[in-house]
Wavefront OBJ file of the C-alpha trace (Angstrom):
o trace
v 0.056 -0.002 0.050
v 1.659 3.314 -1.017
v 1.619 6.168 1.697
v -0.991 8.544 1.719
v 0.436 11.996 2.218
v -2.600 13.968 3.284
v -1.872 15.881 6.395
v -2.368 14.419 9.847
v -4.440 16.123 12.222
v -3.933 16.265 16.205
v -6.556 17.969 18.136
v -5.666 18.896 21.519
v -8.509 20.313 24.082
v -8.063 21.536 27.485
v -11.078 21.567 30.001
v -12.096 25.103 31.318
v -8.875 26.661 30.672
v -8.789 30.578 30.751
v -7.872 32.783 27.797
v -4.498 33.956 29.524
v -3.718 30.500 31.297
v -0.822 29.555 28.840
v 2.531 31.381 28.692
v 1.967 32.056 25.109
v -1.389 34.243 26.203
v 0.262 36.273 29.264
v 0.337 33.629 31.933
v 3.007 33.032 34.872
v 2.218 29.229 34.324
v 4.859 27.237 32.659
v 3.525 25.920 29.521
v 6.794 25.574 27.364
v 5.438 22.984 24.995
v 2.478 24.915 24.242
v 4.408 28.194 23.849
v 6.781 26.136 21.514
v 3.825 25.226 19.183
v 2.641 28.841 19.106
v 5.949 30.360 18.138
v 6.683 28.121 15.341
v 7.571 30.146 12.272
v 4.181 28.895 10.413
v 2.202 28.921 13.657
v -1.107 31.162 14.369
v -2.243 32.535 17.667
v -5.833 33.377 17.732
v -7.168 35.922 20.006
v -10.550 36.052 18.727
v -11.896 32.576 18.646
v -14.934 31.500 20.116
v -16.515 28.351 21.091
v -19.931 27.660 22.991
v -19.850 28.858 26.781
v -20.183 25.042 28.181
v -18.011 21.915 27.765
v -20.009 19.351 25.739
v -21.354 21.770 23.106
v -18.991 22.325 20.347
v -18.446 21.585 16.763
v -21.477 22.590 15.151
v -24.491 24.735 16.477
v -25.121 22.750 19.739
v -28.658 23.270 19.335
v -28.740 21.154 16.333
v -26.643 18.442 17.365
v -28.313 17.524 20.484
v -26.348 19.344 23.201
v -28.324 22.685 23.335
v -27.531 22.439 27.080
v -25.127 20.467 29.048
v -26.473 16.869 29.533
v -26.695 17.397 33.579
v -28.984 20.695 32.751
v -31.221 18.812 30.157
v -31.739 15.988 32.598
v -33.324 18.343 35.288
v -35.237 20.944 33.244
v -38.710 20.541 31.914
v -38.242 23.252 29.552
v -36.101 21.250 27.520
v -37.364 17.848 27.940
v -38.242 16.071 24.639
v -37.254 18.847 22.618
v -35.145 18.632 19.571
v -31.410 19.569 19.858
v -31.828 18.624 23.389
v -31.429 15.040 23.618
v -28.307 14.983 25.732
v -26.033 13.366 23.285
v -24.439 13.869 20.039
v -27.535 12.711 17.478
v -27.828 11.767 13.876
v -28.773 15.193 12.617
v -24.994 15.602 12.332
v -21.929 13.605 10.955
v -19.186 13.519 12.982
v -15.761 14.781 11.839
v -14.217 11.264 12.631
v -16.946 9.655 10.658
v -15.912 11.467 7.429
v -12.342 10.897 8.188
v -12.295 7.239 8.890
v -14.580 6.806 5.644
v -12.152 8.805 3.650
v -9.199 7.067 4.449
v -8.051 8.160 8.071
v -6.914 6.165 10.860
v -8.920 7.729 14.074
v -8.236 7.272 17.520
v -9.033 9.462 20.777
v -8.232 9.555 24.212
v -9.987 11.796 27.127
v -12.936 13.299 27.866
v -16.053 12.681 25.489
v -19.071 13.846 27.320
v -21.282 13.401 24.157
v -23.578 10.362 25.412
v -23.463 7.986 27.972
v -25.107 5.089 26.462
v -23.015 2.284 24.279
v -24.872 3.467 21.127
v -23.602 6.918 21.806
v -19.758 6.022 22.553
v -16.879 7.485 20.564
v -16.477 3.936 18.824
v -20.078 4.533 17.231
v -19.221 7.906 15.928
v -16.325 7.233 13.786
v -12.955 6.213 16.238
v -11.139 3.153 15.223
v -9.793 3.086 19.034
v -10.882 5.170 21.858
v -10.442 5.572 25.462
v -13.080 7.727 26.742
v -14.130 9.468 30.073
v -17.915 9.239 29.130
v -19.486 12.000 31.502
v -18.371 15.686 32.075
v -15.870 15.125 34.847
v -14.350 12.956 37.346
v -11.720 12.451 40.002
v -8.379 12.788 38.282
v -6.975 10.175 40.602
v -10.132 7.794 40.127
v -10.726 8.133 43.750
v -14.382 7.474 43.989
v -15.257 6.231 47.589
v -18.794 6.731 47.298
v -18.906 3.774 45.059
v -17.246 1.531 47.895
v -19.665 2.699 50.914
v -22.319 0.189 51.090
v -24.609 2.612 52.691
v -24.175 5.130 49.806
v -26.734 5.727 46.942
v -24.716 8.234 44.760
v -27.426 10.661 43.316
v -28.208 10.859 39.816
v -25.699 14.073 39.368
v -22.787 11.724 40.740
v -23.539 8.630 38.664
v -23.485 10.670 35.606
v -21.239 13.872 35.738
v -18.295 12.985 38.374
v -17.947 9.232 38.306
v -14.760 7.889 36.682
v -17.033 6.360 34.113
v -14.404 5.306 31.199
v -14.946 2.977 28.298
v -12.348 1.595 25.765
v -13.789 0.940 22.485
v -17.065 -0.555 23.654
v -16.095 -1.959 26.722
v -16.974 -0.164 30.048
v -14.258 -0.226 32.232
v -14.937 -1.275 36.011
v -11.609 -0.007 37.380
v -8.608 1.784 36.136
v -5.222 1.019 36.798
v -3.176 1.861 39.858
v -1.479 5.123 39.504
v -3.932 6.619 37.394
v -3.743 10.219 36.799
v -5.954 11.563 34.234
v -3.698 13.771 31.966
v -0.859 11.100 31.963
v -3.407 8.415 31.355
v -4.747 9.969 28.443
v -1.588 10.982 26.681
v -0.400 7.331 27.322
v -3.499 5.842 25.646
v -3.038 7.992 22.498
v 0.657 7.144 21.866
v -0.148 3.823 22.583
v -3.019 3.721 20.006
v -0.852 5.352 17.521
v 2.536 3.066 18.194
v -0.203 -0.046 17.693
v -1.204 0.830 14.145
v -0.951 -2.091 11.752
v 1.365 -1.726 9.014
v -1.431 -0.638 6.534
v -2.708 1.785 9.217
v 0.583 3.426 9.518
v 0.292 4.221 5.665
v -2.974 5.995 6.438
v -2.957 9.780 7.664
v -4.215 9.821 11.057
v -6.971 11.736 13.185
v -5.833 11.840 16.793
v -8.226 13.553 19.599
v -6.585 14.198 22.784
v -9.252 16.094 25.021
v -8.039 16.375 28.613
v -10.206 16.755 31.497
v -7.816 19.057 33.036
v -8.027 21.713 34.531
v -11.684 21.235 35.211
v -12.539 20.613 38.870
v -11.972 18.663 41.099
v -8.519 20.444 41.134
v -5.920 17.782 41.682
v -2.494 17.552 40.578
v 0.839 15.921 41.587
v 2.299 17.775 44.496
v 5.680 18.186 43.019
v 4.065 20.044 40.211
v 1.615 22.109 42.438
v 4.833 23.043 44.616
v 6.243 24.926 41.677
v 3.671 27.676 42.429
v 3.453 27.626 46.172
v 3.524 31.266 47.358
v 2.676 32.675 43.600
v -1.088 33.765 44.288
v -0.983 35.311 47.929
v -1.710 38.727 46.683
v -4.945 37.392 45.161
v -6.926 37.339 41.913
v -7.107 40.908 41.277
v -3.358 41.643 41.541
v -3.090 38.411 39.237
v -5.864 39.697 36.866
v -3.846 43.076 36.340
v -0.344 41.115 35.844
v -2.087 39.124 33.151
v -3.786 41.740 31.556
v -0.454 44.091 31.315
v 1.267 40.794 29.846
v -1.274 40.489 27.341
v -0.978 43.965 25.984
v 2.845 43.620 26.166
v 2.241 40.627 23.880
v -0.017 42.778 21.506
v -2.922 40.371 22.109
v -5.241 43.012 23.451
v -5.396 46.843 22.685
v -3.049 48.953 25.015
v -6.069 51.241 25.774
v -8.513 48.322 26.369
v -11.333 48.666 29.037
v -11.471 45.397 31.276
v -14.758 44.595 32.626
v -15.096 44.787 36.563
v -15.072 41.733 38.442
v -18.340 40.271 39.077
v -18.634 38.547 42.528
v -21.872 37.272 43.268
v -21.929 33.806 44.389
v -18.964 34.460 46.912
v -19.157 37.055 49.843
v -17.434 39.269 50.869
v -16.756 40.571 47.260
v -13.313 42.020 48.342
v -10.358 39.578 48.666
v -8.715 41.564 51.498
v -12.170 41.241 53.391
v -11.945 37.670 53.517
v -10.598 35.514 56.429
v -6.993 34.844 56.275
v -7.728 30.988 56.339
v -10.003 31.384 53.369
v -7.592 33.420 51.514
v -4.953 30.367 52.037
v -7.208 27.831 50.820
v -8.297 29.738 47.798
v -4.656 30.568 46.843
v -3.804 27.177 47.433
v -6.182 25.901 44.943
v -4.899 28.276 42.181
v -1.498 26.856 42.638
v -3.167 23.445 42.170
v -4.868 24.645 39.209
v -1.553 25.912 37.795
v -0.230 22.712 38.515
v -2.874 21.119 36.539
v -2.016 23.112 33.400
v 1.662 22.604 33.807
v 1.061 18.607 33.878
v -1.131 19.010 30.791
v 1.315 20.947 29.002
v 4.088 18.526 29.922
v 2.013 15.473 28.548
v 1.372 17.642 25.344
v 5.303 17.744 25.047
v 5.305 13.995 25.348
v 2.976 13.580 22.581
v 4.786 15.964 20.357
v 7.952 14.360 20.981
v 6.381 11.028 20.016
v 5.396 12.435 16.637
v 8.783 14.115 16.110
v 10.722 10.638 16.898
v 8.714 8.940 14.341
v 8.834 11.365 11.597
v 5.001 12.400 11.597
v 5.416 15.882 13.064
v 6.195 18.094 10.233
v 2.983 16.647 8.231
v 0.589 17.213 11.094
v -1.862 19.973 11.820
v -1.675 20.458 15.453
v -4.385 22.420 16.990
v -4.858 23.124 20.727
v -7.877 24.940 22.336
v -10.004 25.160 25.398
v -13.456 23.892 25.181
v -14.890 27.151 26.856
v -13.614 30.017 29.284
v -12.329 29.448 32.648
v -15.003 27.615 35.329
v -15.992 30.647 37.815
v -19.103 28.512 39.581
v -18.775 27.665 43.240
v -20.155 23.931 43.985
v -22.858 25.493 46.529
v -24.054 27.849 44.358
v -24.533 25.593 41.418
v -28.065 25.294 40.036
v -29.916 22.035 40.497
v -27.155 20.204 42.017
v -25.089 22.298 44.442
v -26.311 21.130 47.762
v -25.870 17.481 46.587
v -22.248 18.204 45.890
v -21.388 19.834 48.834
v -22.790 16.959 50.863
v -20.804 14.569 49.017
v -17.652 16.443 49.451
v -18.150 16.919 52.991
v -18.797 13.217 53.621
v -15.897 11.650 51.561
v -13.193 14.089 50.894
v -10.486 16.114 53.093
v -9.954 19.692 51.960
v -7.679 20.565 54.921
v -5.406 23.223 53.397
v -2.189 20.863 53.229
v -4.487 18.164 51.627
v -5.725 20.476 48.762
v -5.054 18.924 45.414
v -4.500 15.519 46.357
v -6.653 12.480 45.273
v -9.160 12.752 48.074
v -9.638 16.357 48.217
v -12.309 18.130 46.205
v -12.243 21.977 45.204
v -12.648 24.518 42.866
v -11.072 28.079 42.569
v -14.353 30.196 42.141
v -15.128 33.205 40.201
v -12.407 35.627 41.368
v -9.766 33.445 39.806
v -11.662 32.689 36.756
v -11.841 36.214 35.951
v -8.082 36.803 36.377
v -7.723 34.473 33.482
v -10.588 35.751 31.200
v -9.873 39.547 31.457
v -10.208 41.988 29.773
v -13.436 39.912 29.120
v -16.636 39.574 30.987
v -17.618 36.839 33.471
v -16.569 33.227 32.564
v -17.717 29.703 31.460
v -21.882 29.294 31.346
v -22.233 32.702 30.022
v -22.526 33.711 26.619
v -20.228 37.136 27.187
v -16.871 36.926 25.913
v -15.323 35.710 29.286
v -17.456 32.297 28.538
v -16.921 32.030 24.833
v -13.486 33.613 23.985
v -10.691 31.057 24.410
v -7.284 30.601 23.406
v -6.654 28.932 20.039
v -3.189 27.800 18.737
v -2.591 26.215 15.220
v 0.603 24.464 14.093
v -0.088 23.757 10.292
v 1.749 21.010 8.321
v 4.708 22.458 6.509
v 2.972 22.056 3.247
v 0.551 24.613 4.260
v 1.516 28.416 4.168
v -0.271 30.629 6.757
v 1.071 34.036 6.087
v 3.326 33.644 9.188
v 6.953 34.325 8.434
v 10.134 34.645 10.378
v 10.386 33.212 14.017
v 7.653 33.461 16.655
v 4.549 32.703 14.492
v 1.724 34.809 13.770
v -0.643 36.413 16.054
v -4.249 37.136 14.648
v -7.309 38.746 15.646
v -9.513 37.605 12.989
v -12.948 36.266 14.296
v -13.319 32.735 13.715
v -15.272 29.721 15.721
v -15.087 26.309 16.526
v -17.619 25.322 13.721
v -14.632 26.641 10.966
v -12.818 23.542 12.059
v -14.604 20.677 10.353
v -14.974 22.617 6.850
v -11.298 23.352 7.160
v -10.110 19.875 8.065
v -12.298 18.521 5.340
v -10.486 20.660 2.710
v -7.323 19.956 3.724
v -7.927 16.012 3.671
v -9.728 16.447 0.139
v -13.214 15.382 1.261
v -16.519 17.024 1.362
v -19.482 17.257 3.851
v -22.294 15.180 2.532
v -25.951 16.324 2.506
v -26.922 12.708 3.244
v -24.916 9.985 5.301
v -25.815 6.375 5.590
v -29.455 6.837 4.374
v -30.249 9.950 6.492
v -30.269 13.554 6.049
v -27.537 15.687 7.708
v -27.576 19.314 8.837
v -25.307 21.518 6.829
v -21.986 22.639 8.488
v -22.307 26.280 9.943
v -18.681 27.271 9.621
v -17.953 29.626 6.641
v -16.587 33.148 5.787
v -16.006 35.122 9.104
v -18.411 37.894 7.950
v -21.585 35.831 9.041
v -24.061 36.105 12.100
v -23.184 33.766 15.062
v -25.432 33.268 18.119
v -24.479 31.818 21.504
v -26.937 30.525 24.213
v -26.435 28.334 27.299
v -27.928 28.302 30.912
v -30.120 31.434 30.502
v -27.569 33.655 28.954
v -27.639 34.716 25.131
v -25.558 36.508 22.707
v -25.375 37.152 18.811
v -22.378 38.422 16.796
v -22.279 40.218 13.646
v -19.217 41.596 12.262
v -17.563 43.743 15.315
v -20.991 44.147 16.785
v -22.569 41.813 19.502
v -25.763 41.901 21.710
v -25.620 40.200 24.985
v -28.047 39.005 27.553
v -26.995 38.421 31.151
v -29.514 37.316 33.667
v -29.627 38.928 37.169
v -27.628 38.975 39.382
v -24.638 38.946 37.155
v -26.007 41.165 34.660
v -28.822 43.691 34.041
v -31.515 40.845 33.096
v -31.795 43.055 29.730
v -30.268 42.952 26.188
v -27.147 44.956 25.719
v -25.187 46.413 22.528
v -21.550 46.317 22.388
v -18.535 46.941 19.718
v -16.518 44.147 20.570
v -13.448 45.394 18.558
v -13.559 48.758 20.562
v -14.825 47.221 23.791
v -13.911 43.438 24.228
v -14.706 44.015 27.729
v -18.314 44.422 27.145
v -18.450 47.734 29.471
v -20.018 50.129 27.318
v -23.603 49.523 26.296
v -24.557 51.233 22.847
v -28.252 50.000 22.829
v -29.561 53.381 22.980
v -26.887 55.215 21.014
v -27.499 52.524 18.102
v -30.981 51.884 18.450
v -31.761 50.653 14.999
v -28.919 48.343 14.864
v -29.889 46.914 18.128
v -33.587 46.407 16.968
v -31.918 44.743 13.897
v -29.782 42.225 15.739
v -32.423 41.559 18.213
v -34.797 40.423 15.436
v -32.121 38.234 14.073
v -31.765 36.453 17.374
v -35.610 36.290 17.581
v -35.702 34.794 14.293
v -33.078 32.038 15.405
v -34.625 31.071 18.586
v -38.384 30.926 17.891
v -38.311 27.260 17.255
v -36.273 25.653 20.037
v -36.106 26.049 23.777
v -33.757 28.481 25.343
v -34.021 30.140 28.511
v -32.762 33.751 27.360
v -35.774 33.719 24.865
v -38.203 32.806 27.490
v -36.730 35.561 30.265
v -36.189 38.292 27.741
v -38.514 41.266 27.155
l 1 2 3 4 5 6 7 8 9 10 11 12 13 14 15 16 17 18 19 20 21 22 23 24 25 26 27 28 29 30 31 32 33 34 35 36 37 38 39 40 41 42 43 44 45 46 47 48 49 50 51 52 53 54 55 56 57 58 59 60 61 62 63 64 65 66 67 68 69 70 71 72 73 74 75 76 77 78 79 80 81 82 83 84 85 86 87 88 89 90 91 92 93 94 95 96 97 98 99 100 101 102 103 104 105 106 107 108 109 110 111 112 113 114 115 116 117 118 119 120 121 122 123 124 125 126 127 128 129 130 131 132 133 134 135 136 137 138 139 140 141 142 143 144 145 146 147 148 149 150 151 152 153 154 155 156 157 158 159 160 161 162 163 164 165 166 167 168 169 170 171 172 173 174 175 176 177 178 179 180 181 182 183 184 185 186 187 188 189 190 191 192 193 194 195 196 197 198 199 200 201 202 203 204 205 206 207 208 209 210 211 212 213 214 215 216 217 218 219 220 221 222 223 224 225 226 227 228 229 230 231 232 233 234 235 236 237 238 239 240 241 242 243 244 245 246 247 248 249 250 251 252 253 254 255 256 257 258 259 260 261 262 263 264 265 266 267 268 269 270 271 272 273 274 275 276 277 278 279 280 281 282 283 284 285 286 287 288 289 290 291 292 293 294 295 296 297 298 299 300 301 302 303 304 305 306 307 308 309 310 311 312 313 314 315 316 317 318 319 320 321 322 323 324 325 326 327 328 329 330 331 332 333 334 335 336 337 338 339 340 341 342 343 344 345 346 347 348 349 350 351 352 353 354 355 356 357 358 359 360 361 362 363 364 365 366 367 368 369 370 371 372 373 374 375 376 377 378 379 380 381 382 383 384 385 386 387 388 389 390 391 392 393 394 395 396 397 398 399 400 401 402 403 404 405 406 407 408 409 410 411 412 413 414 415 416 417 418 419 420 421 422 423 424 425 426 427 428 429 430 431 432 433 434 435 436 437 438 439 440 441 442 443 444 445 446 447 448 449 450 451 452 453 454 455 456 457 458 459 460 461 462 463 464 465 466 467 468 469 470 471 472 473 474 475 476 477 478 479 480 481 482 483 484 485 486 487 488 489 490 491 492 493 494 495 496 497 498 499 500 501 502 503 504 505 506 507 508 509 510 511 512 513 514 515 516 517 518 519 520 521 522 523 524 525 526 527 528 529 530 531 532 533 534
């Protein structure tokens, strides 16, 4: 069999990584391997790249693909029950990219977080992956420590069965236990390299599509102690100081305008609002959680480096398009404030975990870092994950093309671009590079068309009660109370990425036109923002 010279694809996704959490986007966290990707001579760093504001909906309009809301919300929300596009799994109105690539001659494999369906018929092996090792729900203990399943008196509630149990499957086999010494980021990188290493001779002649979606740095915040200790004392001054340092670095890198007006921090779920007014023990625990978060990002980067070195050692790196991104903005929710499941989470944590200061970050601890640290990572943008503001939807993207593809970058350091693009642009780009087309029908069923196209089109966002619509430089945003004004606002995102200056009155006609566009796109599906907006 002759070698197929079409490009390989390696897609790496971080879970809840903030806009400025990598060194090449202004962070103090050590990410040398991501930084090296971003600064290769033909690489691109995108500062205006947008995704859905939560982790499972991505890749197309998630209201079409079956994940109009997170699975965990859909199951508990009568407003979404039975609505098309809210099935809670990747439905068959869309064809998945690995299905098309596999049919088109690619070897396909994945290792990491799936979150697109729990039942066997929805596993990745059924959606185009030749080999897969998948965390099926949205998150899990990174060390596979799940004491509730060994407690004879425990009846794990519905949320913890489906959203935080270490429920993995390899191909079509559910795994009852994971190996000793399991740590999510290490294990996912190991398994992906094993799949590539164990290809048959025939498969090695094919190009590959490898998908590496980490579950880090999603809570619970856990990482090897020696990595976390590198950041001991880094964060004692608090999140507002970190926010200003990150923002200054972004300006120095030319990634935001020097005159940008950052949106003020919004602190609703955590009291008191001021960091300095918090008790000393609370500040210590919060700073320690941020140290662990940094350790998770650091360890993820180390594993990315291992995969890159693997490809280089086998002569496959130069012909590989490597894409690194976050699935949504930084996670700012506090467990106790989470709608629907907050009380259950706290009861579970209090019963089984040790969150004493010196134990934070270990496998038997269970902490998040809250809205203050999240907004340090999303500055200058507004809010964070689960909001259709820039803080929820604007994330880092690094693309290292194969050497055969020219990007316009020249010399060292790569290219930083502020061109508007979205996660929905990835599939048509990959298909074009692979010489494949998106079908109107697939295996006898009608398929929804791709939504990615030129960067001038109208783009809507909606998740968990907040909504937005983007058209060129203009954006309307709805943020429900208490984190927003409970009304639609209008912003010029190029001039005001922090969404600070509402121009709805000044640009009344434009505002009305965009609001009409929003309503025309939401009148046939259940959306919380359309139900609560005027």
